[in-house]
C-alpha positions as CSV (number, residue, x, y, z in Angstrom):
1,M,-16.0,24.3,-22.9
2,F,-16.6,23.0,-19.4
3,T,-14.5,24.6,-16.7
4,K,-14.6,23.9,-13.0
5,T,-12.2,24.6,-10.0
6,K,-11.8,21.8,-7.5
7,K,-9.3,20.6,-4.9
8,L,-7.8,17.3,-5.9
9,S,-4.7,15.2,-5.5
10,I,-2.8,15.3,-8.7
11,M,-0.4,12.4,-9.3
12,F,2.3,11.5,-11.8
13,A,3.7,8.0,-12.0
14,D,6.7,7.6,-14.3
15,I,8.6,4.5,-15.4
16,S,12.2,4.8,-14.3
17,G,15.0,4.4,-16.8
18,S,12.8,4.0,-19.8
19,T,15.5,5.3,-22.1
20,K,17.7,2.4,-21.1
21,L,14.7,0.1,-21.6
22,Y,14.4,1.2,-25.2
23,D,18.1,0.9,-25.8
24,T,18.1,-2.7,-24.3
25,L,15.0,-4.1,-25.8
26,G,14.4,-2.1,-28.9
27,D,11.4,0.1,-29.7
28,A,8.8,-2.5,-30.3
29,R,9.5,-4.7,-27.2
30,A,10.0,-1.7,-25.0
31,R,6.7,-0.2,-26.0
32,E,5.0,-3.5,-25.0
33,V,6.6,-3.3,-21.6
34,V,5.6,0.3,-21.1
35,A,2.0,-0.5,-22.2
36,T,1.7,-3.4,-19.8
37,T,3.0,-1.3,-17.0
38,L,0.7,1.6,-17.7
39,N,-2.3,-0.8,-17.9
40,L,-1.3,-2.1,-14.4
41,L,-1.2,1.4,-13.0
42,T,-4.5,2.2,-14.6
43,E,-6.1,-0.8,-12.8
44,V,-4.8,0.5,-9.5
45,I,-6.1,4.0,-10.2
46,H,-9.6,2.7,-11.0
47,R,-9.5,0.5,-7.9
48,Y,-9.2,3.7,-5.8
49,K,-11.8,5.5,-7.8
50,G,-9.3,7.8,-9.3
51,T,-9.4,9.4,-12.8
52,V,-6.8,8.9,-15.5
53,I,-6.2,12.2,-17.1
54,K,-3.7,11.2,-19.7
55,T,-0.6,9.1,-20.5
56,I,2.5,10.9,-21.8
57,G,5.0,8.4,-23.2
58,D,6.0,6.4,-20.2
59,E,4.2,8.5,-17.6
60,I,0.6,8.5,-16.4
61,M,-1.2,11.5,-14.9
62,C,-4.2,11.0,-12.7
63,T,-6.3,12.6,-9.9
64,F,-7.9,11.4,-6.6
65,D,-10.4,13.1,-4.4
66,D,-8.2,13.5,-1.4
67,A,-4.6,13.0,-0.1
68,E,-5.3,9.8,1.8
69,I,-6.7,8.0,-1.1
70,A,-3.9,9.2,-3.3
71,T,-1.3,8.0,-0.8
72,K,-2.9,4.5,-0.6
73,A,-3.1,4.3,-4.4
74,A,0.6,5.3,-4.7
75,C,1.6,2.5,-2.3
76,D,-0.6,0.0,-4.2
77,M,1.1,1.0,-7.5
78,Q,4.5,0.2,-6.1
79,E,3.3,-3.0,-4.5
80,S,1.4,-4.2,-7.6
81,L,4.5,-3.5,-9.7
82,D,6.6,-5.5,-7.3
83,D,4.1,-8.4,-7.7
84,A,4.2,-8.1,-11.5
85,N,8.0,-8.2,-11.4
86,E,8.0,-11.3,-9.2
87,E,5.5,-13.0,-11.5
88,G,7.4,-12.0,-14.7
89,A,4.5,-10.0,-16.1
90,T,6.9,-7.9,-18.2
91,E,10.0,-9.0,-20.2
92,V,12.3,-7.2,-17.7
93,P,11.7,-5.8,-14.2
94,V,10.2,-2.3,-14.2
95,T,10.3,0.3,-11.5
96,I,8.3,3.6,-11.2
97,R,8.7,6.8,-9.4
98,V,5.6,8.6,-8.0
99,G,5.0,12.3,-7.1
100,Y,1.7,13.9,-6.1
101,H,0.3,17.0,-4.4
102,Y,-3.2,18.1,-3.1
103,G,-4.5,21.5,-4.1
104,P,-6.9,23.5,-6.2
105,C,-6.9,22.9,-9.9
106,I,-8.9,23.9,-12.9
107,M,-10.8,21.1,-14.6
108,E,-11.4,21.8,-18.3
109,D,-12.6,19.3,-20.9
110,G,-11.1,16.3,-19.2
111,D,-7.8,17.9,-18.4
112,V,-6.5,19.7,-15.3
113,H,-4.4,22.8,-15.0
114,G,-3.0,25.1,-12.3
115,D,-0.4,25.4,-9.6
116,A,-1.2,22.0,-8.0
117,V,-0.5,20.3,-11.3
118,N,2.9,22.0,-11.6
119,V,3.8,21.1,-8.0
120,A,2.8,17.5,-8.5
121,A,5.0,17.3,-11.6
122,R,7.9,18.7,-9.7
123,M,7.4,16.1,-6.9
124,A,7.6,13.4,-9.6
125,A,10.8,14.9,-11.0
126,Q,12.3,14.8,-7.4
127,A,11.4,11.1,-6.9
128,K,13.8,8.3,-7.6
129,A,13.0,4.7,-8.6
130,R,10.6,3.0,-6.1
131,Q,10.0,6.3,-4.3
132,I,6.8,8.1,-3.5
133,I,7.3,11.9,-3.0
134,T,4.9,14.5,-2.0
135,T,4.8,17.9,-0.3
136,A,4.8,18.4,3.5
137,E,1.7,20.4,2.9
138,T,-0.1,17.4,1.5
139,A,1.4,15.0,4.1
140,K,-0.2,17.1,6.9
141,L,-3.6,16.2,5.5
142,L,-3.1,12.5,6.1
143,P,-4.3,10.6,9.1
144,S,-1.7,10.4,11.9
145,A,-1.0,6.7,11.2
146,L,0.0,7.5,7.6
147,Q,1.9,10.6,8.6
148,E,4.2,8.4,10.7
149,N,5.5,6.9,7.4
150,T,6.8,10.1,6.0
151,R,10.3,11.6,6.3
152,F,11.8,14.9,5.3
153,V,13.8,14.8,2.1
154,D,14.6,18.4,1.0
155,Y,13.3,21.8,0.0
156,A,12.4,22.4,-3.6
157,S,12.0,25.8,-5.3
158,I,8.7,25.9,-7.1
159,K,7.9,28.7,-9.6
160,G,5.3,31.0,-8.1
161,K,5.3,29.0,-4.8
162,G,8.8,29.7,-3.4
163,E,10.6,27.0,-1.3
164,M,8.4,24.0,-0.5
165,E,9.3,21.2,1.9
166,I,9.1,17.8,0.3
167,V,8.8,14.4,2.0
168,E,9.0,10.8,1.1
169,F,6.3,8.3,1.9
170,I,7.8,5.0,3.1
171,W,5.7,2.3,1.5
172,Q,7.9,-0.8,1.9
173,E,6.5,-3.3,4.3
174,D,9.5,-3.8,6.5
175,D,9.2,-1.2,9.2
176,V,6.9,-2.5,11.9
177,T,6.5,-1.1,15.4
178,C,6.4,-3.9,17.9
179,M,4.6,-3.4,21.2
180,S,6.6,-4.1,24.3
181,V,5.7,-7.3,26.3
182,D,5.6,-7.3,30.1
183,L,7.6,-10.4,30.8
184,S,6.7,-10.3,34.5
185,N,3.2,-11.4,33.5
186,V,4.4,-14.2,31.2
187,T,4.3,-17.7,32.7
188,A,6.2,-20.7,31.3
189,P,4.1,-23.0,29.2
190,T,3.0,-26.2,30.8
191,A,2.5,-28.1,27.5
192,N,3.0,-27.6,23.8
193,L,-0.5,-28.3,22.8
194,V,-1.7,-24.8,21.8
195,Q,-2.5,-24.3,18.1
196,L,-4.2,-21.7,15.9
197,R,-6.3,-22.6,12.9
198,L,-6.5,-20.1,10.1
199,E,-9.2,-20.6,7.4
200,Y,-9.7,-18.7,4.1
201,R,-12.0,-20.0,1.4
202,D,-10.8,-23.6,0.8
203,T,-7.4,-23.1,2.5
204,F,-6.5,-23.7,6.1
205,V,-3.2,-23.5,8.0
206,L,-2.4,-24.8,11.5
207,L,0.1,-23.0,13.6
208,N,1.7,-24.8,16.5
209,H,5.2,-25.6,17.8
210,E,5.9,-27.5,14.6
211,R,4.9,-24.5,12.4
212,E,5.3,-21.3,14.3
213,F,4.3,-18.6,11.8
214,A,2.4,-17.8,8.6
215,V,2.3,-14.8,6.2
216,L,-1.0,-13.6,4.7
217,G,-1.5,-11.0,2.0
218,R,-2.3,-10.3,-1.6
219,S,0.9,-11.9,-3.0
220,A,0.7,-15.4,-4.4
221,T,3.9,-16.2,-2.5
222,C,2.2,-15.8,0.9
223,D,1.3,-18.9,3.0
224,I,-2.3,-17.8,2.5
225,P,-2.9,-15.5,-0.5
226,V,-6.0,-13.3,0.1
227,N,-7.9,-11.9,-2.8
228,E,-8.5,-8.5,-1.3
229,S,-7.7,-5.4,-3.4
230,L,-6.9,-3.3,-0.3
231,A,-4.5,-5.8,1.1
232,S,-0.8,-5.3,0.9
233,R,1.5,-7.9,-0.7
234,Q,2.6,-9.3,2.6
235,H,-0.1,-7.8,4.8
236,I,0.3,-9.6,8.2
237,R,2.5,-12.2,9.9
238,I,1.0,-14.4,12.6
239,E,3.4,-16.1,14.9
240,L,3.6,-18.3,18.0
241,R,5.6,-17.0,20.9
242,R,5.5,-18.4,24.5
243,D,2.3,-20.3,23.7
244,K,0.6,-17.1,22.6
245,F,-0.3,-16.0,19.0
246,F,0.5,-12.5,17.8
247,L,-0.7,-10.8,14.7
248,I,1.9,-8.4,13.3
249,D,0.6,-5.9,10.8
250,Q,3.0,-4.7,8.1
251,S,0.6,-3.1,5.7
252,T,-0.5,0.3,4.4
253,N,-4.2,0.0,5.2
254,G,-4.1,-1.9,8.5
255,T,-5.9,-5.0,9.7
256,Y,-9.3,-5.3,11.3
257,I,-10.1,-8.1,13.8
258,Q,-13.5,-9.1,15.3
259,L,-13.8,-11.7,18.1
260,S,-16.7,-14.1,18.3
261,D,-18.2,-11.9,21.1
262,G,-18.3,-8.9,18.8
263,R,-15.3,-7.0,20.2
264,Q,-13.2,-5.4,17.5
265,S,-9.6,-4.3,17.2
266,F,-7.5,-2.5,14.6
267,A,-3.7,-2.8,14.0
268,R,-1.5,-0.9,11.7
269,R,2.3,-1.3,11.8
270,E,2.0,-2.9,15.2
271,E,1.3,-6.2,16.8
272,I,-1.6,-7.5,18.9
273,Q,-2.3,-10.8,20.6
274,L,-5.0,-13.0,19.2
275,T,-7.3,-14.7,21.6
276,G,-10.3,-17.1,21.3
277,E,-11.8,-17.1,17.8
278,G,-13.0,-14.6,15.3
279,V,-12.4,-13.1,11.8
280,I,-9.6,-11.0,10.3
281,S,-10.1,-8.5,7.4
282,L,-7.0,-7.2,5.5
283,G,-7.3,-3.5,4.7
284,R,-11.1,-3.3,4.6
285,A,-13.1,-2.1,7.6
286,L,-15.6,-4.5,9.0
287,N,-18.5,-2.1,8.6
288,D,-17.8,-2.1,4.9
289,N,-19.0,-5.7,4.8
290,P,-15.8,-7.3,3.6
291,Q,-16.1,-10.6,1.7
292,E,-12.5,-11.8,2.0
293,L,-12.5,-12.8,5.7
294,I,-9.9,-15.0,7.4
295,R,-11.3,-17.1,10.2
296,F,-9.2,-18.0,13.2
297,S,-9.6,-20.1,16.3
298,I,-7.2,-21.0,19.1
299,E,-7.3,-24.5,20.4
300,V,-5.6,-25.4,23.7
């Protein structure tokens, strides 16, 4: 018997309303929907180097090395399931609820035990459909940019732990902080000739006064779908305003930009102005040698 104690993020992802699913579809068809959903979640777990511990009916239990990776994986689970629902991957739309907690646990023969497991299970029980719930203790371990996406939910009584503060992680891509623009420095355009060329693989889009914005991300519904596992469904929006082009990040993992002169920028839930020409990486740092780069160039 192999036993080891280690700090991990323990996560439970549970299909919401599965009882109704079985009542509506019948046992055989409902089992197929559940299996498809659990397979999708397993793909996400492996994408973030997590470990599937076990599946329990309509629930999957897994572990990740730290709180940040677990948070990003939880967001990707929700986003990937949204994608699957849009594409009709299952017979009926499916939603999940996710709960997780980071703490010491006992690893024994492929399973995990301990207080952290019990707390994580309680977080999952607190979550509603399309929610990600964790402890404030875990949220404090996240980078500040991710902490900004948490909000207090309630206090929960945990056996052996007392009252614990629980928080929700807001994963939906609709809450973007826009940087203020100093209008005193903005001059009226003299001509409507400016345009931005975006290139990705064999696809290119021109933005100008006839077409003023484009959405890029992992979803097939984007103007430019990008095959990057760390990208959000609708990762960035690029738009033309007052003859200037702005990149608006609305993602979980942020956006990396490198200009042709080597200067680099990073945006997460904010907007920055694009100038000159360069490359854009969705979710993956430039020093990680990303392969799915978008090239841009501004022509005046």
